[in-house]
KOLLO-432105 format. One record per residue: residue number from 1; x, y, z of N, C-alpha, C, O in turn. Coordinates in steps of 0.2 Angstrom, whole numbers, always signed. Atoms other than C-alpha are relative to their C-alpha. Example, Ala and Ser with C-alpha at 12.3 -4.5 7.8 and 13.67 -1.06 7.14 Angstrom:
<rs>
- i;n_px;n_py;n_pz;ca_px;ca_py;ca_pz;c_px;c_py;c_pz;o_px;o_py;o_pz
- 1;+4;-6;+0;+62;-22;+39;+4;+6;+0;+9;+5;+3 $
- 2;-4;-6;-1;+68;-5;+36;-4;+5;+3;-1;+11;+4 $
</rs>
This chain:
<rs>
- i;n_px;n_py;n_pz;ca_px;ca_py;ca_pz;c_px;c_py;c_pz;o_px;o_py;o_pz
- 1;+4;-6;+0;+0;+0;+0;+4;+6;+0;+2;+12;-2 $
- 2;-5;-6;+0;+15;+12;+3;+2;+2;-7;+3;+8;-8 $
- 3;-2;-2;+7;+18;+12;-16;-5;+5;-2;-3;+10;-5 $
- 4;+5;-5;+2;+1;+21;-19;-4;+4;+6;-8;+8;+4 $
- 5;+4;-3;-5;-5;+27;-2;+5;+4;+4;+10;+2;+5 $
- 6;+6;-3;+2;-8;+40;+3;+0;+3;-6;+5;+5;-9 $
- 7;+1;-3;+7;-15;+47;-13;+2;+7;+0;+6;+9;-5 $
- 8;-2;-7;+0;-13;+65;-8;+6;+1;+5;+6;-2;+10 $
- 9;-6;-1;-5;+3;+71;+1;-3;+3;+6;-7;+8;+6 $
- 10;+2;-3;-6;+1;+75;+19;+6;+2;+4;+11;-2;+4 $
- 11;-6;-3;-3;+13;+86;+28;-1;+0;+8;-6;+1;+10 $
- 12;+0;+0;-8;+18;+84;+46;+7;+3;+2;+12;+0;+3 $
- 13;-6;-4;-1;+30;+98;+49;+5;-1;-6;+2;+0;-11 $
- 14;-4;+1;+6;+45;+95;+38;+0;-6;-4;+3;-7;-9 $
- 15;+1;+6;+4;+40;+78;+33;-6;-1;-4;-12;+1;-2 $
- 16;+5;+1;+4;+29;+74;+19;-1;-7;-2;+3;-11;-4 $
- 17;+2;+7;+2;+20;+57;+17;-4;+0;-6;-9;+3;-6 $
- 18;+3;+1;+7;+15;+52;+0;+2;-6;-3;+7;-9;-2 $
- 19;-1;+7;+3;+13;+36;-10;+7;+1;-4;+8;+6;-8 $
- 20;-7;-1;+3;+31;+32;-17;-1;+1;-7;+3;+5;-10 $
- 21;+1;-1;+7;+25;+30;-35;-3;+7;-2;-1;+10;-7 $
- 22;+3;-6;+1;+14;+45;-34;+4;+6;+1;+4;+11;-2 $
- 23;-5;-5;-2;+28;+56;-26;+4;+1;-7;+7;+6;-8 $
- 24;-5;+0;+6;+39;+51;-42;-4;+0;-6;-2;-4;-11 $
- 25;+5;+1;+5;+24;+53;-54;+4;+1;-7;+3;-2;-12 $
- 26;-3;-2;+6;+35;+62;-67;+6;-6;-3;+6;-8;-9 $
- 27;-4;+6;+2;+49;+48;-67;-3;-6;-2;-1;-9;-6 $
- 28;+3;+6;+1;+38;+34;-66;-4;+0;-7;-4;-5;-10 $
- 29;+3;+0;+6;+28;+40;-81;+5;+0;-6;+3;-3;-11 $
- 30;-5;+1;+5;+44;+42;-91;+2;-7;-1;+2;-9;-7 $
- 31;-2;+7;+0;+49;+24;-87;-5;-4;-3;-4;-8;-7 $
- 32;+6;+4;+3;+32;+17;-90;-1;+1;-7;-3;-4;-11 $
- 33;+0;-2;+7;+31;+26;-107;+5;-4;-4;+4;-7;-9 $
- 34;-6;+3;+3;+48;+20;-112;-1;-8;-1;+0;-11;-6 $
- 35;+1;+7;+0;+45;+2;-107;-6;-3;-4;-5;-7;-8 $
- 36;+6;+2;+4;+28;+1;-115;+1;+1;-7;-1;-4;-11 $
- 37;-1;-1;+7;+34;+8;-131;+6;-4;-3;+6;-5;-9 $
- 38;-5;+5;+2;+49;-3;-132;-2;-7;+0;+0;-11;-4 $
- 39;+2;+7;-1;+42;-19;-126;-7;-2;-3;-8;-8;-5 $
- 40;+7;+2;+2;+23;-18;-131;-2;+4;-6;-5;+1;-11 $
- 41;+3;-5;+5;+18;-3;-142;+5;+2;-5;+3;+7;-8 $
- 42;-4;-2;+6;+32;-3;-154;-3;-1;-6;-8;-5;-7 $
- 43;+3;+0;+7;+28;+0;-172;-1;-7;-3;-6;-8;-6 $
- 44;+0;+6;+3;+33;-17;-178;-6;-4;+3;-10;-8;+0 $
- 45;+5;+4;-3;+21;-25;-165;-7;+2;-2;-12;-1;-3 $
- 46;+6;-3;+2;+7;-13;-169;-2;-3;-8;-8;-5;-9 $
- 47;+2;+3;+7;+8;-18;-188;-1;-7;+0;-5;-9;-4 $
- 48;+1;+7;+0;+10;-36;-184;-7;-2;+2;-11;-6;-1 $
- 49;+7;+1;-2;-7;-35;-175;-5;+2;-5;-10;-1;-6 $
- 50;+5;-2;+5;-15;-25;-188;+0;-5;-6;-6;-7;-8 $
- 51;-1;+5;+6;-9;-37;-202;-2;-7;+1;-4;-10;-3 $
- 52;+1;+7;-2;-11;-53;-193;-4;-2;+6;-5;-8;+7 $
- 53;+4;+1;-6;-21;-51;-178;-7;-2;-1;-9;-3;-7 $
- 54;+6;+3;+1;-38;-57;-174;-5;+5;-4;-10;+3;-7 $
- 55;+4;-5;+4;-46;-41;-183;+3;+2;-6;+1;+7;-9 $
- 56;-3;-2;+7;-35;-41;-198;-4;-1;-6;-3;+3;-10 $
- 57;+5;+0;+5;-49;-46;-209;-4;+7;-1;-5;+9;-6 $
- 58;+3;-7;+0;-57;-29;-205;+5;+5;-3;+2;+9;-7 $
- 59;-5;-5;+4;-41;-20;-210;+0;-2;-7;+1;+3;-11 $
- 60;+0;+2;+7;-40;-30;-226;-6;+2;-4;-6;+4;-10 $
- 61;+6;-2;+3;-58;-26;-230;+0;+8;-1;-1;+10;-7 $
- 62;+0;-8;+1;-55;-7;-227;+6;+1;-5;+5;+6;-9 $
- 63;-5;-1;+5;-39;-8;-237;-2;-1;-7;-1;+2;-12 $
- 64;+3;+1;+6;-48;-16;-251;-4;+5;-3;-3;+8;-8 $
- 65;+4;-6;+1;-61;-3;-251;+3;+6;-2;+2;+9;-7 $
- 66;-3;-6;+2;-49;+11;-251;+4;-1;-6;+5;+4;-10 $
- 67;-4;+1;+5;-38;+3;-264;-5;+1;-7;-3;+4;-12 $
- 68;+4;-1;+6;-53;+2;-276;-2;+7;-1;-2;+9;-7 $
- 69;+2;-7;+1;-58;+20;-273;+6;+4;-2;+5;+8;-7 $
- 70;-6;-3;+2;-40;+25;-275;+1;-1;-8;+3;+4;-11 $
- 71;-1;+2;+7;-39;+16;-292;-5;+4;-4;-4;+7;-10 $
- 72;+6;-5;+3;-56;+25;-297;+3;+7;-1;+2;+9;-7 $
- 73;-3;-7;+0;-48;+42;-293;+6;+0;-5;+7;+5;-8 $
- 74;-6;+0;+4;-32;+37;-302;-2;+0;-7;+1;+4;-11 $
- 75;+2;+0;+7;-41;+33;-318;-4;+6;-2;-4;+9;-8 $
- 76;+4;-7;+1;-52;+49;-316;-4;+0;-6;-8;-4;-7 $
- 77;+4;-1;+6;-58;+56;-332;+0;-5;-5;-4;-5;-10 $
- 78;-2;+5;+6;-51;+42;-342;-5;-7;+1;-5;-11;-3 $
- 79;+4;+6;-2;-64;+29;-334;-4;-2;-6;-5;-8;-7 $
- 80;+4;+2;+5;-76;+30;-348;+3;-4;-6;+1;-8;-9 $
- 81;-4;+3;+5;-62;+26;-360;+2;-7;+2;+2;-12;-2 $
- 82;-2;+6;-3;-56;+12;-349;-5;-5;+0;-4;-11;-2 $
- 83;+6;+5;+0;-73;+4;-347;-2;-2;-7;-3;-8;-8 $
- 84;+2;+2;+7;-76;+5;-366;+5;-5;-3;+4;-9;-6 $
- 85;-5;+4;+3;-59;-2;-370;+0;-7;+3;+1;-12;+0 $
- 86;-1;+6;-4;-59;-16;-356;-7;-3;+1;-7;-10;+1 $
- 87;+7;+2;-2;-78;-18;-353;-1;+1;+7;+4;+1;+11 $
- 88;+1;-1;-7;-85;-15;-336;+1;-6;+4;+4;-5;+10 $
- 89;-2;+6;-4;-83;-33;-330;+8;+0;+1;+10;-1;+7 $
- 90;-7;+1;+0;-64;-33;-334;+3;+6;+4;+8;+6;+7 $
- 91;-2;-6;-4;-62;-15;-327;-1;-1;+8;+3;+0;+12 $
- 92;+1;+2;-7;-70;-21;-310;+5;-5;+2;+8;-5;+8 $
- 93;-5;+5;-1;-58;-36;-311;+7;+3;+1;+11;+1;+6 $
- 94;-7;-3;-1;-43;-25;-313;+0;+4;+7;+6;+4;+10 $
- 95;+0;-4;-6;-48;-14;-298;+1;-5;+6;+5;-4;+11 $
- 96;-1;+5;-5;-50;-30;-288;+8;-3;+0;+10;-4;+5 $
- 97;-7;+3;+0;-33;-37;-294;+5;+5;+3;+10;+3;+6 $
- 98;-5;-5;-3;-24;-20;-289;-1;-1;+7;+4;+0;+11 $
- 99;+1;+0;-7;-32;-21;-272;+3;-6;+3;+6;-6;+8 $
- 100;-3;+6;-2;-26;-39;-270;+7;+0;+0;+11;-2;+5 $
- 101;-8;-1;+0;-8;-34;-275;+2;+4;+5;+7;+3;+9 $
- 102;-2;-4;-5;-8;-20;-263;+0;-4;+7;+4;-3;+11 $
- 103;+1;+4;-6;-14;-32;-249;+6;-5;+1;+8;-6;+6 $
- 104;-6;+5;+0;-1;-45;-254;+7;+3;+1;+11;+0;+5 $
- 105;-6;-3;+0;+13;-33;-255;+1;+4;+7;+7;+6;+9 $
- 106;+0;-4;-6;+9;-23;-239;+5;-2;+5;+9;+1;+8 $
- 107;-4;+2;-6;+17;-34;-226;+8;+0;-2;+12;+2;+3 $
- 108;-7;+0;+1;+34;-34;-235;+3;+8;-1;+9;+9;+0 $
- 109;-1;-7;+1;+33;-15;-238;+1;+4;+7;+5;+8;+8 $
- 110;+0;-4;-6;+29;-10;-220;+6;+1;+4;+7;+7;+7 $
- 111;-6;-2;-3;+45;-12;-212;+4;+6;-1;+8;+9;+3 $
- 112;-3;-6;+2;+52;+2;-222;-3;+6;+4;+0;+12;+4 $
- 113;+4;-5;-3;+39;+13;-213;+1;+1;+8;-1;+5;+11 $
- 114;+0;+1;-7;+43;+8;-195;+3;+7;+4;+0;+9;+8 $
- 115;-3;-6;-3;+55;+23;-191;-4;+6;-1;-5;+10;+4 $
- 116;+4;-6;+1;+44;+36;-199;-6;-1;+5;-8;+4;+8 $
- 117;+6;+1;-4;+29;+29;-190;+1;+1;+7;-3;+4;+11 $
- 118;-2;-1;-7;+38;+28;-173;+0;+8;+1;-2;+11;+6 $
- 119;-1;-7;+0;+43;+47;-176;-6;+4;+0;-7;+8;+4 $
- 120;+7;-4;+1;+26;+53;-182;-5;-1;+5;-8;+4;+8 $
- 121;+5;+2;-5;+16;+44;-169;+3;+3;+7;-1;+5;+11 $
- 122;-3;-3;-6;+28;+50;-155;-3;-3;+6;-4;+1;+11 $
- 123;+4;+3;-5;+19;+38;-143;+3;+1;+7;+0;+2;+12 $
- 124;-3;+0;-7;+32;+38;-129;-1;+7;+3;-3;+7;+9 $
- 125;+1;-6;-3;+32;+56;-127;-8;+2;+2;-9;+5;+7 $
- 126;+7;-1;-2;+13;+57;-128;-2;-4;+6;-6;-1;+10 $
- 127;+2;+4;-5;+10;+43;-116;+3;+4;+7;+0;+4;+12 $
- 128;-4;-3;-5;+24;+51;-104;-4;+7;+2;-6;+8;+8 $
- 129;+4;-7;-2;+15;+69;-105;-7;-1;+3;-9;+2;+8 $
- 130;+6;+1;-2;-2;+62;-103;+0;-3;+7;-5;-2;+11 $
- 131;-1;+4;-6;+3;+51;-88;+2;+6;+6;-1;+6;+11 $
- 132;-2;-5;-4;+11;+66;-80;-5;+5;+2;-5;+9;+7 $
- 133;+6;-5;-1;-5;+77;-82;-5;-4;+4;-10;+0;+6 $
- 134;+5;+3;-3;-15;+64;-73;-1;+2;+8;+5;+4;+10 $
- 135;+0;-1;-7;-22;+67;-55;+3;-6;+3;+4;-11;+0 $
- 136;-3;+6;-3;-15;+56;-42;-4;-6;+0;-2;-12;-1 $
- 137;+5;+6;+1;-31;+45;-42;+1;-3;-6;+1;-9;-7 $
- 138;+0;+3;+6;-30;+43;-60;+6;-4;-1;+6;-9;-4 $
- 139;-6;+3;+1;-12;+39;-60;+0;-7;+3;+3;-12;+1 $
- 140;+1;+6;-4;-15;+26;-47;-4;-5;-3;-2;-11;-4 $
- 141;+5;+4;+4;-29;+19;-57;+3;-3;-6;+2;-9;-8 $
- 142;-4;+3;+6;-17;+16;-72;+5;-5;+2;+5;-10;-1 $
- 143;-5;+4;-2;-3;+8;-62;-2;-5;+5;+1;-11;+4 $
- 144;+2;+5;-5;-11;-1;-48;-2;-7;-2;+1;-12;+0 $
- 145;+1;+7;+2;-18;-15;-58;+6;-4;-2;+6;-10;-1 $
- 146;-6;+4;+2;-1;-20;-64;+3;-2;+5;+7;-7;+5 $
- 147;-3;+3;-6;+5;-22;-46;-5;-4;+4;-2;-8;+8 $
- 148;+5;+4;-4;-11;-30;-39;+2;-7;+0;+3;-10;+6 $
- 149;-1;+7;+0;-6;-47;-45;+6;-2;+4;+7;-8;+6 $
- 150;-6;+2;-4;+11;-46;-37;+1;+3;+7;+6;+3;+10 $
- 151;+0;-3;-6;+7;-36;-22;+2;-4;+6;+6;-1;+10 $
- 152;-1;+4;-5;+8;-50;-10;+8;-2;+0;+11;-2;+5 $
- 153;-7;+2;+1;+25;-55;-17;+5;+6;+2;+10;+6;+5 $
- 154;-4;-7;-2;+31;-36;-15;+0;+0;+7;+6;+2;+10 $
- 155;+0;-1;-7;+26;-36;+3;+4;-5;+3;+8;-3;+7 $
- 156;-5;+5;-3;+35;-53;+6;+7;+2;-1;+11;+2;+4 $
- 157;-7;-1;+2;+51;-48;-3;+2;+6;+5;+7;+6;+8 $
- 158;-1;-6;-4;+50;-31;+7;+1;-2;+7;+6;+0;+10 $
- 159;-1;+3;-6;+48;-41;+23;+7;-3;+1;+10;-2;+6 $
- 160;-7;+4;+0;+63;-52;+19;+6;+5;+0;+10;+4;+4 $
- 161;-6;-4;+0;+74;-38;+15;+0;+4;+6;+6;+6;+8 $
- 162;+0;-4;-7;+69;-28;+31;+3;-5;+5;+7;-2;+9 $
- 163;-3;+5;-5;+73;-44;+41;+7;+0;-1;+11;+0;+4 $
- 164;-7;+0;+2;+90;-45;+32;+4;+6;+2;+9;+6;+5 $
- 165;-4;-6;-2;+94;-27;+35;+0;+0;+8;+5;+3;+10 $
- 166;+0;+0;-7;+89;-29;+54;+6;-5;+2;+9;-3;+7 $
- 167;-6;+5;-2;+101;-45;+55;+6;+4;-1;+11;+3;+4 $
- 168;-6;-3;+2;+115;-35;+47;+1;+5;+5;+7;+5;+8 $
- 169;+0;-5;-5;+112;-21;+59;+2;-3;+7;+6;+0;+10 $
- 170;-1;+4;-7;+112;-33;+74;+7;-2;+0;+10;-1;+5 $
- 171;-7;+3;+0;+128;-41;+69;+5;+6;+0;+10;+5;+3 $
- 172;-5;-5;+0;+137;-24;+66;+0;+3;+6;+6;+4;+9 $
- 173;+1;-3;-6;+131;-16;+82;+1;-4;+6;+3;-1;+11 $
- 174;+0;+4;-6;+131;-30;+94;+5;-6;+0;+5;-11;+3 $
- 175;-5;+6;+0;+146;-41;+89;+7;+3;+0;+12;+0;+1 $
</rs>
C-alpha cells in the first residue's frame, strides 16, 4: 500500500508522506512510457497485430475498399475510355486485382515505414506527457492493476529485505 498510499501528500512539519510512485509521478511516467513503447507498443508489434491479428480481416476489407476508390480516382476522367476499352466486368476485375496486389505486398513494404511511423506517432512522449498530467487518483488507477497481481510478493520481499537489514545491523552493532 505504501507504493500508492496516501494518494494526496500529507505534511507533518518538515516531513511529507505520500505514495512512493505518486511522489515520483514524472519519473515513473517516463519509465512506464519507455518500457511500454519498447516492449509492447512498438511500431512493428502494432503493424503485426493490424496485419495478422484477430481483426486483420477488418483491416484488409478497409484496405480493399480504399484501394478500389484510389484506383477509381487514379483513372479519373479516363474511366469511360477504360470501361469502353476493357468492358465493365474486366475494369472491375482490374480494380480487384490491384487491391489484392496491394494487400499481398503490404506486409513486405511495412518495415520500411517503422522509423517514420515511430517518429510521427511519438507515442512515448505522448504517453509520458499524458500520464504526468493525470491526477494522483487517475495515475494510481493506471498503475495499480499492474501491481495488484504481485502485491503479496512485493510485501513478502520487502519483509525479507527488512529482516535481512535488521540482522545485518544487529551483527554490526552487537558483535
